[in-house]
N, C-alpha and C positions, 0 to 999 in steps of 0.2 A: 663312871661306873664300869667295873670290870666284869668280864663274862668268861666262864670256864669252858674250854674246848672239849668236845666229845671224842677227839681223835686219840689213839694210843700213844704213849710217850716213846721217844727214841731209845734203842737198846744201848747199854754201857759199852765202853771201849774194849774191856777184856773179853767180853762175850763176842764182840765182833772179831777180835783177833783169833780166838779159838775157832770160830766159824770159818774164818778165812783159811787158817792152816788146814783144817779138816777138808775144806774144799780143794785146797791145793794138792793134798795128798791123793785125793781121788781122781782129780782131773789131770795132774802132771806128775806122775811118780818119777819120771826120768829127771826131774829137776833137782834131785838130791846133790849135795855138794861133796859127796864122798869121792875121793880120788882127785879133787881139784888142787892145783898148786896154791901155795900160801898167798903169793902176791895177787893171784886172781881172786882168791877168797877175800882178801882185804879190799881189793877194788870193788868187788861186788857188795861187801858190807858197807863201804862208803856210799856207794850209790843207793843202797837201801836206806841208809840213815838220811840221806838227802831227800829221797822220796818220802820217807816217813815224816820228816819235818814239813815238807810241802803239803802232804796230806793233812797233817795236823793243822797247818795254817788254813787250808781249804775248809777243813771241818769247822774250824773256829768261825770262818766267814759264813759258812752255811748255817751254823747254829745262830749266829747273829742275824742273818737274813730271815731265818725261820722265826726268830723271836719278833723281829719287826713285822713280819708277815702276820703272825698271830695277833700282835697288837692292832695292826691295821684291820684285820678281819673282825676283831672284837669291836673296834670303833665303827666299822661299817655296819655290823649287826646291830649295834646300839642306835646308830643313825637310822637304819632301816626300821627297827622296831618302834622307835620313839619319834619318828618323823611326824610333822604336823598333818600329813595326809596319809590316807591308808593305801597300802600297796597290796595288790592281789595278782596272782598268776592263775589264769583260767585255761583249761584245755579247750579243744575244739568243740566240746559239748557244753561248754559254759560252766563246768564244775570247778570248784576252787581247789588248786593244788598247793598254793602257798599264800601266806598272809602275814603281815606285820601286826605288832601289838595294837597300833592305832586302828587298823581295820577291825581287829578283834573287839576293841572297845566300842567302835561305832556299831558293829553288828550285834554286840552283846552276846557272843557265843564263845566257848572255850576253843583254843586253837586246834586242839586235837580233833574236835568235832567239826570245826569249821572247814578244815582242809579236805573234807569228804562231801561237803554239801554243794548243791547248785546255787550259783549266785542269784539266779532269778527268784529264789525263794524269799529274798530280802527286798526285792523291788516291789514297790506299790503296784497294785493290780492295774490301775489306770495308766501307769507308765511302762508297763511290760512291753508293749509293741515298739515304742521308740528305742528301748534298750536292745531288744532282739535285732532290730534293724541295724543299729550301730555296731553290735557285735559281729553280725554277718559281714558288714562292710570291712571291718578291721581284719577278720580272718581271710578275706578274699583279696586284700590289697595291702601294699606296704605303706599306705598313707595313714596318718594318725586320725582318729575320729574322737568326737566328744559329744556329750549329751547331758541334759539335766534331768534327773529323776528324783523321786522321793523314795527313801529307804526306810523300811520298817524293821526295827531291831527285834530281837527275840522277846524283849520285855515291852514291846509295843511302843518303843520310843521312835517317833517319826522325825526324820531329818531330811532336808533338801540338800542333795549332793550333786556335784559336777563330776562326771566320769570322763577321764581321758584314757583312750585305749590305743595300743600300738601292737603290731604283729611282731612275734619273736619265734625263734626255733630252739627247741630243747629236746635232747635225747632222740634226735631224728624226727621229731614231730613239730607241728605248728601250735604255738600257744599264744595267749593274749596277755600282755602286761597291762594292768589297769590301776589307775590311781583314783582315789576317792577324796574329793575336797568338800568339806562341810561348808555349805554356803547358806545355812539356815539363817544365821544372824544377818548376813548380807541381804537375803530376801526380805527378812523382816524390816531391815532398814529401808529397803526400797519401797516396801508396802507402806511403812510409816511416812516416807517422803511423799509418796503419791497421795496418801490420805491428807497429809499436811497441805500439799498443793491443792487438793480438791477443796479442803476447808478454806484455803486462802481465796481460791476462785469463787467459792460460794459466798464468802464474806464480802469480796469485792462486788459480786453481783447483787448481793443484798443491799450494799451501800448505794450502788447505782440505782437500784429499784427504789430505795428509800428517798434518794434525792429526786428521782423522777416523780414519785408519789407526792412529795412535798411541793415540787414545782408545779405539778398539775392539780394540786389540792384534791387528791384522790384518797380513798380509803380502801384498804385491802380486806379481803374476805376469803377464808378457807374453811370449808365445811366438810367434815367427815360424815358421809351419809350413812355409814354403818353404825357409828356410835353416837351421832348427833353432836359431837364436839365441834365447837366453832372457835377459830382463832382469827382475830381481826385487830386492826390498828385502832389507836385512840381517835383518829380522825373519823373512822367508821362509827365509833361509839358517839362521837359528837353529832354526827349526822342523824343518828337515831335518838338523840336527846338523852344520852346516858353519860354518866360520870366516867372520867378516865380510869381504866383498869377494871371497870364493872364487868361482871359475867354476862356474856352474850350468847343467845341461842336463836335458832331459826324462828321460833314462835314470836320473838320480839318484833321481827319484821312483819310477820303475818298479822299480829295484833294491831300494828300501826297502819296497815294498808288502808287506803281510801276505798270505800265500798264500791265505787264505780270502777276502780282499777284492779280490784282483786281478781276477777275472772281472767282478765288479760294477763296479769302477772303470773298466776298459777298455770295458765296454759303455756306460757313461755318456759316456765320451769319444768313442766312435764315433758315438753318437746325436747328440752336440752338433756333430759335423762334418758332419752330414746336414742340408741346408737344410730338408727336409721336416719335421724334428723341431723346428724353431725355433731351432737353434743355441745352446741354453742347456744348462748342466749344473750340477747341485747334488748332490754326493755326499759321504758320510761314509765314511772308510776309516781303516785303521790302517797305520802304518809302523813298521819295526823299525830302530832306530839302534844299530849295533854299537859297543861300546866298543873302544878300541885293545887292551885286554887280551884281547879275544876271539881275537886273532890269535896264539895260543900254539902253538908247534910241538909236535907230538906227540913225546914222548921216545922213542917206538918207531920212528916213521916218519921223523922229522926234517923233516917238511913242515908247512906251515900247517895247523893243526887247526881249520878253520872250514868251515861248510857251503858257502860260496861257493867256497873253495879246493878242497874235495873235488869239488864239482860241476864245477869247471874241469878238474880232473885226470881225471875219468871221463866227461865229456860234451864231445866235440869236435864243433864245428859246422863243416860244410863248405859252401862256396858253389858249387853246380854252375853250369855254363855257362848254363843257362836262368834263373838268378836265384832258384831255389827254395832254401829253407833245409832242411837235413837235420840232425836232432838225434840224437845217440847216446843210449842209455838213460841216465837220470839215476842219480846215486848214491843209495843208500838212506841212512837216518839213521846207520847204523853205518859209513859210508864205503865199503861194497861196492856194486858195480854192481847195479842192479835186474835181476831176471831178465826175459827176454822174455815178453811177454803178461801181466805183472803189473799193468799199468796205471799204473806209476810213472814212465813216461818223461816227459821234459820236453816241454812244448808251447810252440812258438815262435809269437808273435803280433806282427804289425806294426801299430802304432797309427796314428792319423790324422796324427801328427806325424812319422812316418817312423822312430821308434825301435822297437827290437825288445825283446820281453820274453819270457823263458823262465819259464813258471809251471808249477804242478803240472798233471797231466793232467786229463782231463775229469771225473775223480772229484770235483774241487773246484769245478767249473764250477757257478755259480749258488748256491753255498753262502752263506748270509746271515751277516753279521757279528753277533756277539752280545756282550753285556757280562756277564761272570760269571766263575766260576772257570775258570782256564786261559786267559783272554784276554790276560793280560799286564798288567792294571791292578792288581789286588790279588792275583792268582794264588791265589785261594781262601782267603786269610787273612782274619781278622776285621778289621772296620773299625778304623782307627787303629793296627793292628799294624805294627811296623817290618818292611818287606819287603826291606830292604837285605841283600844277601848279605855274609858275612864276606870278608875279603881272600883273594886266591888262595893265600897262603902260610900262612894261619892257620885254625884251626877256631873254632867258636863259643865254646869255652872259652878261647881265647887261645893254645892250643898250636900249635906249628908243624906244618902238615899236610904229609905226605909223599905225593905222588900215586903211585898204583900204576902199573905199566907199562901204557901205552896209555890211561890214564884221561883223560877230557875235562876240562881245567882252565879252560875258557873262562868268562868272566863273562857271564851272561844278557844278551841285547840288550834295550835299553829300548824299550818299545812306547808309541807316542803315537797318540792319535786326532786326525785332522785333518778339516776340512770344506773342500772345494774348490768354490767357486761361480764359474763362468766363462761366457763368451760367445764364440762364434766369429764371425769376419767372413769374408765370402765375396767371391770375384771376381764382377763384374757384379751388384753389389747383393746379392741373396739367392738367386741361381740357380747360381752357379759353385761351384768347389771352395773348401774352407776354406783361408784363407791366414794367419789369425792367431787366436790364442786369448788372451784377456785375462780375468783373474779375480783372486780374492783367496783367501788361505789363512787359516784360523782354527784355532788349537789348542784343541780341545774336550775335551782329556783330563780336566781337572777337572770339566767338565760331565758326562762319561760316568761318572766316579767318583761324582759326586753322584747321578746317576741310579741307579747300582748301589746306593748306600747307601739311596736313597729306595725303590727296589724291595724291598730287603731289609727296610727298616722297614715297608713296606706289607704284605709277606707276614707279618711278625711281628704287625702290627696286625690283619690279617685273621684270623690264628690266634687272637689274643686275643678279637676280636669274635665269632668262631664259638664259642669256648669259653664266653664269657659269654652269648651268645645261647642256646646249648644249655642252660646252667644256668638262664637266665631262663625258657625254655620249660618246663623241668622244674618250676621253682618255680610258674609260672602254672598248669601242668597240675595240680600238687598242690593249689594254692589253689582252682582250679575244682572239683576233686574234693571237697575239704574243704567248700566252700560248698554244693555240691549235696547231699553227704551230710548236712551239718548242717541244711539246709533240709528235706530229706526226713525226717530223724529228728525234727525239731521238730513235725511233724504229729501224731505219736502222743500226746505229752502234751497237745497242744491239743485233739485229739479227745476225749481222756479228760476234760479239764476241761469241755468242752461237753456230753459225755454225762452226766456226773454232775450237772452243773448242771440239765440238762433233767429228770433223775430227781427231783432235789430239788423242782423246781417242780411236777412232776406228783404227787408223793407227800406233800408237806407241806401238809396241809389247814389246820392251825392256824397256819401261818406268817404273821407280821405283814405287812401290805401293803408296808411300807417295806423289810423284808428281802427280800420277794419281788421288788421292783423292783431291788434290788441283784443278785439272782441273774440276773434277765433281762438286765441290763446286762453282767454277766460273761459270759453265754452269747453275747451279740451281739459282745462284744470277741473272744471265742475264735473266733467265726465269721469275723470280719474278719481275724484273725491267720491262720486256715487259708486264706482266700482270698489273702491277701498271699503266703503261702508258695507256693501254687499258681502265682500270677502270676510269682513269682521263679523258680520251676522252669521255667516256660514261656520266660521271657526267657533263662535260662541255656541251655536246650535250643536256642533259635534261634541264640545266639552260638556254641555249641560244635559243633553238628552240621553236616555237609555235606549240602546239599540239591541234588538234580538238577533242572535247569530243563527243562521240556518244554511243549508246547502244552496250554493249559487252556481248556476251554469255560467262559467266565466266567458266562454266563447260567444254565447248568445248576448250576454250583457255588453261586451265590447262592440259587437256588431250593432246593437241598438244605439249605443253612444255615438258611433261614427255616423250612423244614418240619420239620427234625430237632431243632432246639434248643427245649426246652420254654418258655423265657422269651419266645420270639417268637410262641407260639401265640395268646395272648390278643390281641395287637396285629397279628395277621396281616392283617386287613382294612385296617390303616393303613399297610401297607408296599406301595408301588407299584414294580414292576420294569418299566421301559420297555425293550422289545426294539427292536433287537437289542443284545446285549452281545457285542462281538467277542472271539474267542479271543486269549489273550495268552501270552507265554512266562513261565512261573512255576512254582511248586510248589503242589500242591493243599493240603497241610497249612498252609503259610504263608498262602496266600490265605484259607483257611477261618478262620484265627485273625484275620486282618485284618478281614474283613467281619463276623465275630462281634463283635469289639470295637467297630467303628464303629456297628453296629446297636444294640448295648447302650447306647452313649452317646447315640445319636439318640433312643431311646425313654426314656432315663433323665432327661436334662437338659431337662425340659419344665416350664413354669410350672405351679404348682398349679391344678387345675381345668381344665386345657387338654388337649384330646385330641391326642396326638402324630400327626404326619403325616411319613412318610419316603418319599422318592422316590429310586430308584436308576436311573441312566442313564449312557450312555457317549458319547464323541465321539473321532474319530480326527484325528491331525495328523502332519506330516512331521518335526517337530523335538521334542526333549525340552524340558522346562521350562527357561526361561532362568535360573531361580534355582537349578538343580540340575544337577550333572554326575554321571551314574550312577557309583557306586563299584564296583570289582570285588568280587565276593563272596569271602569267605574260603574257603580250600582249593580255589579254582578253579585253572585252568591258568595259564600265564605271561601270558596276555592278559586274565585276569579271567573267562574263560568256560570251562566244563567241556570238556575235550578240545579246547581251542582250538589252532589251527595257523595258520601264516602266510597260508594261503589265505583265512581268515576276515577278514583285514584289509580286503579289497576289499568284502566285504559290509557291514562296519561303516562304511567310508568312504562307502557309498552312502546313508547316513542312512535306516535302516529306519523304517517307519511306527510311530507310537506310539498307544497307546490310553489315554485318561484316563477312569477310572470315577469318577462323582460319587455321593456319598451326601449327600442334601440333607434337612434337617429344619426344623421350625418351633419349635425350642427357644429357650432363653434367650439364645443367642448368646455370643460370646467378645469381651471388650474387646480393643481393638487392641494395647495394650501387653502382652497376655498370649498373643498368638497364637504367638509364637516359643517360649514356655515350655511349652505344653501337650504337646509331644512329648518332654519331658525326664522323667527318672525321678523318681517320687514328687512330682509336681506336681499339686495339687488346687486348683481355683478356689474351690469352696464345700464344704469337707469336712463341715460341720455339716448343711446342707440336703441335700446329695447325697453321702453317704458312699461311699468307695471306696478303692482301694489307690494310685492315681496311677501305675500302671504300664501300663495298657491301651494308651494311645497311644504310649508308648515301645516297646512290643512291636510295634505296627503299623509304626512307622518303621524299626526294626531289621529286621523281616521284609521290608519293601519294598526296603530297601537290599541285603539278601542276594539279592534277585531283580533287582538292577541297575535299580531304578526310583526314583521320587521320590514324595513325599507332601507335602501341604499343606492349607491350610484358608483359606476365605473366609467372613467373617461380617459380618452387618449389626448395627449398634449397637442397633437396636430389637428384635432377635431373629431367629433363624434362622441356621444355619451350613451351609456346603457343604464337606465333606471330599473330597479327590480323591486317587486313586492313579494314577500315570503309569507304564505298563509298555510293553515292546516288543510289538508286534503279532506274533502267530504267523503263520508262512507258510501261505498257503492251499494 
């Protein structure tokens, strides 16, 4: 495409020559050739001819260059005007000084008008601030700037454009060169791509959700609380006893609700519609799905013989002008209207979704659902028994049944257990009214049946355990009584053996020394047997009897033991009691037995020829032994303490002070590998050198445990042991 230049054409050669001669005459009159020699004139003419030719050649080159320049200028102007982007020149005030045809077409304004208008007039109002900021940066720096804005043409055509700006200088002033790139299609493509990706992600999420719902055997539920429209899956329809693709609404759930579960279900829905409650609901309830056979007409009345039909026939609901609902008295189970004041009237309730439900009166309000006989799961039949009713026209024996006049021939409704977990969405985030409820339904009928069977089996097992426990206790009691009686009765023959043996030794003068030694050994064996029986009786008494715990003055009790027991009189000076010994919670008889046995061992297990030294002292602490957790005493209250009650929990949590009483001796000591065994029954370290029954320390341990305490020992390999008893300190 060619373009005509607006510049004036060059002057012809004859005109130029005349102009030159005229100028020469005025500027250099002395240059006339009059009077010049001929040869000089010829030389001058030659030079002039040469210069003329040179000038003509230069003129030809200039004309050729000018033609090329004109063509290049025309091509540049064509490229400038018809470039794919718009070019503008703005002054420092943002006014348009020049524009190409592409920019003119984009802005939909004639060029003559455009070159006097401010560019900001075409910038979309919401994008004006980013454009002004970009323009200021461009005019104040040499760096190029860019931004994306929306441009509004004169004919209201909106495009999305990318502006690239750079600083320039023109006519001694600063201007801005600006290019406009139309990226509307690009933005639309990006938006389409984002929408496609969004749909792809949504599709993938829906597929994952579908697989999860199928794997979990769940039904989806989406309820628009403003319009009442419900969208659900076919699995939800199947749970509600509907055909696939059937229309579902909120009232279908309400109509199927079990009367005992309706108040609880509606309360959960109302709470979920309250933003203050978190907008979530998770409730288990029963529904009743009626078989088509239940709609049997009464042979007497000729009307549908169903609860809902009778309720419709006897309960007429009117809509007063003020919008309130008035319900007539409901029908009783036999089809007759309920008497006034009987409390059997229908109660109408409007849910958060706008649906109405007529349920039983306030007598059923708050009633908890239960699984058991009469709930519709097994109807009181044994587990595994066929609960299906025979056909409506046959008896269980197969004979054809003839209904009596007025007899109810309906098939019982199927009862299902469902769990509904839902979440409500609200207007204005979480502060407005509920507008949508989305959730899932799960059929938990089999789970409830399994729970019922499990509870039944648990009750049976508890009965068996209680029976066996009672028999075991009876057997243990008889065994304890037998062992106690046996141990007690064994003492009589043992005492007789020892008595007759002592008489033989005293009265047999001519008895051989060897035979006398045999009698002495027999008497000592009988004495050990008698002591063993006594220790066994003591241990049995500690195990069987109930001991009351009360504050005991430890110092006074230890003094009494040392002074009253004969075996401690000879070594009284070797026993040191370091005061004070704090009072503890215990039993006097048990503590006496403990200190008696510990002192006996301390005085007994001493190396031959060594004087025994025993030291008794105490120390207090806030915590019990780290190696022992006090066990509850037998026959105590539910918390292990006599007459314990919940208020005592605070006192126990406060970690009461403990008292540890030490019995220290200078005896032979206990090897490290035997320290855990010394408190077991019939354990003796040196039965020959130090004879005994091996029950004394076992009695100590059992007695301390009955007082909710702990016992232990520390011993040095070279001799000397320290036995300790840890008990709760008595309150001051």
